[in-house]
N, C-alpha and C positions, 0 to 999 in steps of 0.2 A: 771697967777702966777705970785706973788712977788717971786721977784731972792733972797731974803732975808728967810731964812727958821725958823726963832726964833720967836717961838711960833706958828709954823705951826704944825700939829699935823700928822704922819707920820705911816704906816702901814706896817710890817716887815713881811713876811709870809717866814718861815725856818732861824727865829733867833738865832737858839744856838749853830751852828757852820758853820766855814767858811768865804765865802762872805757875807751874809745875819747877821753872829753875827760882824764880822767888820762892815758894812754896818752901821749896827744901831748905833753902840757906834757914828759914823762919826756923823753921821743925829744930836745926843745927841749935841755930842759940836759942831754943827752949834746953836744953840736954840729949838730943836723941841722938840717937844713931841712926845716921839718911844712906840709905841706897838706893843710888840713883840711875835711870834708868833710859836710853833712848835710845834710837837708832848711830844718833851722830855721834861717834868715836872722839873728836875732837870740840864738841860743844861741851858733850859731856866730862868729858878730862876738864876743861876750862870750869864745869859749875863747881868740879868735887875742889879743886885749887883753888876758885875763890873758898870754897864753905872752909875752907882747911885751915887757909892763909888769915882768915876769920875765928880761926880756935874751936873751929867745929869738928865733927868726926862723921866722914861722907865717905863713900866708895864709891867707882864706878861698876855698872855690870853691860857695856851695848847690848841693847833687846828693840827687837824688832816687835813691836808690840802687835800687830795684826799676826803673829806667827805665831799659833797658840802654844809650838814647841816650845822657842822661846821664853814666853810667859811662863811657862810651866818652869823650868830649866833658871829662869832668874826666882821663882820660889824657893826652888832647891838650895841651888847657891845659898842664896841668903842665910835659908836656913842653917845649913852646914858650916856657913860662916861665922852666924850670930848667934845662932839656936833661938830665936824665935822672929815672931811676923808681931807690931802688936798695931801698926796702920796702916791701910793701904789704899796708894794716896790714884786712882786713872787721871790720867792728864794728860791722854793723847787727845789729837785734834789739827785734823786741816781744811782748808776748803776751797772750793771750785765757783766761783764768779761766771755767773751767764745764765741767761734761758733755760729753763727746761731741755727745747729742742732744739737748740745748740749744742749741749751740754751731752757726747757719746755714753752709752749707756753703759762699757766699762768704767769710762770715767765715774759714775754718778757709784757703782759697784764697789770703786775703790774706797770713796768718800765713805761707803753705809762700811764697807771692812774694818777700814781705820780708828775710826769716829764711835762707832758702834762692838762691831762686833773684838775690839780691843779690849772694851769695857769687861765682858762679858768673860774674854780667858783672861784676864784679872783676877776678874769671882772664882770662876774655876779654881785657879791656882793657889789664891788667900785666904780663900773658904776654909780650909782645914787647919790653916794656921792661925788664924785670929779664932775662931773655937778654941782653938786651947787658951789664948790668950787674953782670951774676952774681949778683942781688941777691935776695934771700927773700920769697915771699908767708907773712900770716900770717893764718889764719883763727879767730874766735872759735866756737868749737860751747859746748859745755858737757858736764857732769859726767851732765847727760838722757840724754845722746847713746852711755850707754853700759848707763843701766839707768834706764827710762819714771816717769813717776810719773803720779796721776790728779789730774780734772778740767787736765790741761796737756796735751790730745792733742796737737792740734796744732804747740805749743811742740817737741813732746819728736820729733813724726816731723819737722821740720824739724831738729833737730838733731842728729838717726839721720844723715838724707839727708848732712848736713853733714861729716858723720866720714866717710860712707862717701865722696862725691865727692871731699876731698882726698887720701885716704889712695889714690885710684884715680890721682887727679892726680900725687902723688910718684912713684908710682910709673911713669908710666907718661914723667914723666922724667928719672927713674932710668934707665932701662930703653932711652931716647934718649940717653942721657949730656949730659943737658942740663945746665946749671952753675945752675939756679935753686934752690932749697929752700923745702921747702913744712912748715909748722909748724902745728897746729892744737892751737890751747890750748881746755881742759876747763876752768870755771872750777868750785869750788861754789857755793853762795850767797854770793850779793857785794851788799854793801848799795850801791846803784845805782838812780836815780831808774824801772826797769824796773819795778818792783810800783806804784806810785805813777801812772806810768803805761799799766796794764795795762787791757785790760777787763775785767771782772767782771761774774760771772754767778751769784755768790755768794751776792749779798747780802751779802758785805760788802766790805771789801777786804784783798787777796789782801794774801799776806806771804811770803817770804822761808823757808826750810824749814831751822832752823839747824842745826849751829851757823854763821856767817854771821863772811865775811873782807871788810875793807875793801877798794876798788877800787884802793886802791895794792897791795896782794898784789897781783894780775894784770895789774897794768903793770909792774910790776917784770918779772914772768916773762915778759913780754912782750919790754919789750927787753933781757931776756939771750937770747932767741932768735930776735931779729932779725940781735947781735950774735955767738952760737955758737949755730947753726939745732939744732935737734932735731926729730924727728918728729916728736912729741903731748906736749905735759907737762899735765897735771893740777894743776893749783892748789887748795892744802886737801886736806891731811892727808884731811879727812871724807870728800872724793867720790873720796879714792882707796880708804877703805875701802867707800864705796856701791858701785864697779865691782869691789872684791876680789870682796864680798857674792854680786854679781849674777853672777860667773863660776862662783865656787865650789859656789852655793847659791841657784838662783835662785827655785826655790819659797819657802826663806825671804824674799826680798827682798819676796816676793807678799804675803807672807802680813802684810807691813809698811803696807798700800795701806787700812787703817783709821785709821792710824797719822798718813799723813802726808796724808789726805782733811782732819783736822782741824788738823793742821801751818799748812794753808795759808790758816784763814783766820783776818781780822785780826779787835779787839775796834772797828775803828773803822768807820765806815758807808761806802760810797764815795763817792765824790761823783760820780760819772758821765761824769769826763772823761778822756778818752783817745787814745794817740797812734794809733793804729789804722790810720787811712787819713790824718790830718792832725799834722802837729808841735803839742807843745803849746807857746803862746805863751810865752815868756817867758825868759829870758835861759840858762836851763837850772842843772846842778849835777852831781858829782862822784857823790854819796852821795845817797842817796833819804834820813835820817832814821830808819833801822831805831832803836828803841827798847831793843831788847835790846841785849846783849852783842852788840859787834866786835871779832873779832880780826887786831889789827895786824899779826900778821908768823905765816909757815906754816912750821914747820920743814921737814918732810915738802918744799916746794915749792922751796924753799932749794938742799935734797940733790939734790932734779933736776936743778936748775939747775946745780951744781956737777961732781956726780959720776952720771951719767948710771945708769953701769955697779955700781956703790956699789946706786944706787937701784933697778934692775929684782932685780939680787939680793936685796935686802933685801927687793922686796915678793912676790918669786917662793918664797921662802924663809915669809916668812911665809903664803903660800895654799898652801902645800904642807903647811905643820903645823896649821894648819886644816880644813884635807880628812881628815886625819889623824885629829885631833878625831874629825871630825863619820861617819867609816867606824864606830869605834868605837862611839860613842851610838849605830849604826843597827842 
């Protein structure tokens, strides 16, 4: 795929809020034609309006990503109206907070259907067209796909599933010498409306685990990956450290469960409004309004995008050093 996005056609599934919305706007600024898809029509129209008012090209196609037929229709309509698909971004995600046994089975299933199967339906719909354009499939998973957290069993299960799905698909396409590139994005905690819109059984509103990054940090990494595809990108040094500790000392990671439990409880009461089954009414937003410090940059992620070989060497070296120190202490 060409490194320039000017004139490319990009589909963003999950464009009405958060990372998807920020990324849709960033793609448009790079000269791409952006097809924005999501459940909530009002928020979707607001996304397109913001992009077009800024001089970009964007079009709305209301789509429930959990319904395979609607995702297939999204791809067909995009081809009919724009002739090609160069990048397909699966950015759909919901969350349910609470202990596993307090989570109804149908709620657990709903999270898996939206967070995991929507990506599968997206891949089915996009691959024939990405094959023709030598395009890129990008999926947003999470650092919770490398190390899980208490109170988020369904969410973590979906994110581990996404990593496995994209890894297997990437290997198949490589073995078949297909021209399609597959990139998995693993964000750390990000200030998006996910936490405001999540279903909560915590007795409070859920909150992101600090440190928290701005959605634009993730959007920049996604656009960079679309221009120069790489297999997997961790966004945020905190997430990279989280994953490294899990690889080197998983028992130590388990010992942090009490801290993670406390950190996910906000001091504000839950308002009982969520988007688990239906979209939240409103114009949508990129950010969730996190009251704490939000990092506007990530030196680690910038290094990943610009010099992946250097990052691998750095992370490997740091991991080996930490392992040796742990061996000395044992």
